[in-house]
C-alpha positions in Angstrom: -3.6 137.9 182.6 -3.1 141.2 184.3 -5.3 139.4 187.2 -3.3 136.8 187.1 0.1 139.2 187.8 -1.2 140.6 190.7 -1.8 137.4 192.2 1.1 136.6 191.9 2.5 138.8 193.7 0.1 138.5 196.6 1.5 134.7 196.9 5.4 135.5 196.4 5.1 138.2 199.2 3.0 135.2 200.9 6.0 133.4 200.4 8.4 135.4 201.7 6.6 136.0 204.9 6.1 132.4 205.9 10.0 132.4 204.5 10.5 134.7 208.2 8.4 133.6 210.6 11.0 130.6 210.9 13.3 132.5 213.4 10.1 134.0 215.3 9.1 130.5 215.3 12.3 129.6 216.8 12.7 132.0 219.6 8.9 131.3 220.8 9.5 127.3 221.2 11.7 127.8 223.5 9.1 128.9 226.4 5.8 127.6 225.2 4.2 124.2 222.8 2.6 124.4 219.2 -0.9 124.4 220.8 -0.5 126.8 222.6 1.8 129.4 220.0 -1.2 128.3 217.1 -3.5 129.4 219.9 -1.9 133.3 220.6 -1.6 133.1 216.5 -4.9 133.5 216.2 -6.4 134.7 219.1 -4.4 138.4 217.9 -5.1 138.0 214.4 -9.0 138.4 215.3 -8.8 141.2 217.4 -8.7 142.4 214.1 -10.3 140.1 211.8 -13.6 139.3 214.4 -16.0 142.1 213.3 -15.8 140.8 209.7 -18.3 138.0 211.1 -21.2 141.2 210.7 -22.5 141.0 207.5 -20.6 137.1 206.2 -22.3 135.7 204.2 -23.5 131.8 204.4 -20.6 130.8 202.2 -17.9 132.9 203.4 -18.8 131.2 206.6 -18.8 127.8 204.9 -15.7 128.1 202.7 -14.1 129.9 205.7 -14.6 127.2 208.4 -14.0 124.4 206.3 -10.1 125.9 205.6 -9.6 126.8 208.6 -10.4 123.5 209.8 -7.9 122.0 207.1 -5.2 124.9 208.2 -4.8 123.9 211.4 -4.1 120.7 211.0 -1.5 121.6 208.4 -0.6 123.7 211.0 -0.2 122.4 214.3 1.2 118.6 212.1 3.9 121.0 211.0 4.9 122.4 213.8 4.5 119.4 216.0 7.4 117.9 213.5 9.3 120.0 213.6 9.8 119.2 217.6 10.9 115.4 215.8 13.3 116.7 213.3 15.3 118.9 211.5 14.6 122.2 210.1 16.5 121.0 207.0 14.1 118.0 206.8 11.3 120.0 208.0 11.2 122.4 205.3 12.4 119.6 202.9 9.0 117.7 203.5 6.6 120.6 204.0 8.2 122.1 200.2 7.1 118.5 198.3 4.3 120.0 198.7 4.9 121.1 194.7 4.3 117.5 194.1 1.9 116.4 196.1 -0.9 119.0 194.8 -0.7 118.0 191.5 -0.6 114.8 192.7 -3.4 115.0 194.8 -5.5 117.5 191.5 -5.1 114.6 189.1 -6.4 111.5 191.6 -9.0 113.2 193.6 -10.3 115.6 191.1 -9.3 114.2 187.3 -7.3 117.1 186.6 -4.4 116.9 184.2 -1.6 119.7 183.5 0.9 120.2 180.2 4.8 119.6 180.3 5.8 122.9 181.3 4.2 123.0 184.7 5.9 119.3 185.4 9.3 120.2 183.8 8.3 123.1 186.9 8.0 120.7 189.1 10.5 118.9 188.7 13.5 122.0 188.7 11.7 122.7 192.0 11.9 119.5 193.5 15.4 118.9 192.6 16.8 122.0 193.9 14.9 121.1 197.6 17.5 118.2 197.1 20.1 120.1 196.6 18.9 122.8 199.2 17.9 120.3 201.9 20.0 116.4 201.3 20.3 114.8 204.6 21.5 111.5 205.1 19.4 110.2 208.0 16.7 106.9 208.6 13.0 108.7 208.3 11.5 108.9 212.1 8.1 110.7 213.3 8.7 114.0 212.6 9.1 113.9 209.2 5.6 111.5 209.3 4.0 114.6 211.0 6.0 117.1 208.8 4.5 114.6 205.7 1.3 114.5 207.2 1.0 118.6 207.5 2.1 118.5 203.5 -0.9 116.8 202.7 -3.4 118.5 204.4 -2.1 121.9 203.1 -2.0 120.7 199.8 -5.7 119.8 199.9 -5.9 123.4 201.0 -4.3 125.0 198.2 -6.7 123.1 196.1 -10.0 123.9 198.3 -9.1 127.7 197.9 -8.4 126.9 194.4 -11.9 125.0 194.0 -14.0 127.6 196.3 -12.5 130.4 193.7 -13.6 127.9 190.7 -17.2 127.6 192.5 -17.9 131.3 193.2 -16.8 132.8 190.0 -19.5 134.2 189.6 -19.7 136.1 192.9 -16.1 136.0 194.7 -16.1 135.6 197.8 -14.7 138.2 200.5 -10.8 136.9 201.6 -11.0 139.2 204.5 -14.1 137.5 205.9 -13.2 134.0 205.2 -9.7 135.2 206.7 -12.1 135.7 209.6 -13.6 132.9 209.4 -10.4 130.6 209.4 -8.9 132.2 212.3 -11.6 131.6 214.5 -11.6 127.9 213.5 -7.9 127.7 214.0 -7.9 129.4 217.5 -11.5 127.8 218.2 -9.6 124.2 217.4 -6.6 125.0 219.4 -8.8 126.2 222.2 -10.5 122.7 222.9 -7.0 120.5 222.0 -5.8 122.7 224.8 -8.5 122.6 227.5 -8.5 118.3 226.4 -5.1 117.9 227.3 -4.2 120.6 230.1 -7.7 120.8 231.4 -7.5 124.8 232.0 -5.7 127.5 230.0 -3.5 128.0 234.1 -0.8 128.9 231.5 -1.6 132.9 230.3 -0.2 134.5 233.4 2.5 132.9 232.8 2.6 135.1 229.7 3.8 138.4 231.5 7.6 136.9 232.0 7.9 137.1 228.0 10.6 139.1 227.0 10.3 142.1 224.8 11.6 140.5 221.6 9.1 137.3 222.8 6.4 139.6 222.7 7.5 141.1 218.8 7.3 138.0 217.4 3.6 137.2 218.6 2.9 140.4 217.2 4.6 139.3 214.1 2.9 136.4 213.1 -0.5 136.9 214.8 -0.7 140.1 212.7 1.4 140.0 209.6 2.1 136.2 209.2 -1.6 135.9 209.9 -4.2 138.5 209.4 -2.1 139.4 206.3 -0.9 136.4 204.8 -4.5 134.3 205.3 -5.9 137.3 203.5 -3.8 137.7 200.4 -3.6 133.7 199.9 -6.7 133.7 199.7 -7.1 136.7 197.0 -4.6 136.2 195.1 -5.4 131.9 194.3 -8.6 133.6 193.8 -6.7 134.5 190.7 -3.8 131.2 190.0 -4.3 127.8 190.2 -3.3 125.6 192.4 -0.6 124.0 190.2 1.3 127.5 190.0 0.6 128.8 193.5 2.4 125.8 194.8 5.0 126.2 193.0 5.4 129.7 194.2 5.1 128.6 197.7 8.3 126.7 196.8 9.9 129.6 197.4 9.4 129.2 200.9 13.3 127.1 201.7 14.8 130.3 199.8 13.4 132.7 201.6 14.0 130.7 205.0 17.3 130.7 203.9 17.5 133.9 203.2 16.4 135.4 206.2 18.6 132.6 208.1 22.4 134.3 206.9 20.6 137.8 207.3 19.7 137.2 210.8 20.8 134.2 211.5 24.6 134.2 210.0 23.4 130.3 208.1 25.2 129.9 205.4 24.6 127.8 202.6 27.0 126.0 200.4 27.4 125.7 196.8 25.1 122.7 196.1 21.7 125.0 198.9 22.6 128.0 196.8 22.6 126.3 193.7 19.5 124.5 194.9 17.6 127.8 195.4 18.5 128.8 192.2 16.5 126.0 190.3 13.6 126.7 192.4 13.7 130.2 191.4 13.8 129.3 187.7 11.2 126.3 188.2 9.4 129.8 189.1 10.5 131.1 186.2 9.7 128.7 183.7 6.5 128.0 184.7 5.2 131.0 184.0 6.6 131.2 180.8 3.7 129.9 178.9 0.0 130.4 178.6 -2.2 131.3 182.2 -4.8 128.8 183.3 -8.5 130.5 183.7 -10.0 129.3 186.3 -13.5 129.0 185.4 -17.1 127.8 187.3 -17.7 124.2 187.0 -20.6 122.8 184.7 -24.0 123.0 186.1 -25.6 119.9 187.2 
């Protein structure tokens, strides 16, 4: 029980940082495209994480690389979707993870969940509808964001499955983060070269303002090194369903950041929605914790 609470605390830190990355991403998107931002973000992260390849166990390398590929697809599709739809719609569709995770778990993995967790998911979904209700036609940006949500849901479930299969010999979250960052940077490099034929945009980085460099440093070190490591560590202690509900708090933290840094305000509907999402997290923790156990031997 104590281990799960520490895991929840770690995932709350992860979600808080995610919520604060929106101003940084918005600032950088004025000068760089999605692939360039991903490349720079994880190239910086590798300055810290690359030495951890020394002594990396085969399973850490295997799981880390597989998770890195899923994470890259989720990141790339979300940023491309954000460029084609409103930030409200992007945040809402991303938040659908709270429903997509259990649905995929039921269909693909045969999981079953109690009524309390389903009720918490419904509360979180209702909160997101209140926060991000928009009457507009579905567009390409929404479709790309939904695809991102599916890949991220698979990523969450894969992290849980990794913990279940290695419960006897837990994998180091830091070394797995190093493998993930390497794959993220490699995928971004390959697509940039395929698209542009070179990396001749790199010298233009010298023209970035100090605020843009600070945003890059924040994204590269705090939002990548710390967050990717903490998420892997936290999900070793918290099941995927509860993790998805915690991640549903991301738009709440994003709204708070926009209020503090950008002066944006939420109306009564938005405030009610944020309260529902917080209530969903509290309600989901009132039942007995679900233990992560090793799969049965074949």
